[in-house]
N, C-alpha and C positions, 0 to 999 in steps of 0.2 A: 865572582868568587874564585879564589885560588884553591885548588885541591892538592897542592904540593904536600901539605902537612896532614892530609886526610889519612885516616887509618885504612889500609888496603882491605878490601872485602875478601872473604874466604868462601869458596863454594862449599856449601853444606847440604847434603842430600840424605833423605831418609833418616836412618838411625843417628847419623852424625849431627843432623839438625836438631833432633830431639835431645840428644846428649848435651849439645851446646846450650840449648834453652834451659834445661834443668840445671846445668852448672852455673849459668849466669843468674838465673832467678832464684836458685836455692830450693831444690826439691820440686814438688809438683805445683807450686803456686804461680801458675802462669795462665794467660788466657790465649786461646787460639785467635789467629788473625787470618782471614781468608786470603789465600794467595801468597802468604809470607814464605811458606816452605818452598814453593815452586820458584819464587823470586830468589831466595838464597841458593837454591840448587842451580839455577840458570845463570844468575849474574854475580852471586856472592853477597855476603852480608858482613857487616862490621859488628863489633860488640854493642855499639850504640843501637843499631837496628834491632838486635835481639833483645836488648834491655827494654825496648818499647813493649814487649809482650809480658813483662813482669807486672 
């Protein structure tokens, strides 16, 4: 697979992660995923990664 056209991940930690999830999912309609917040903080997440939580 080629990742040239892949959306770059953004590191989101703590409050920034929660705000991104709420913005992407629209309000508080999202389900937690174990380890997702630490993955986004360490490696970065794309909008597609975050939308999985919706």
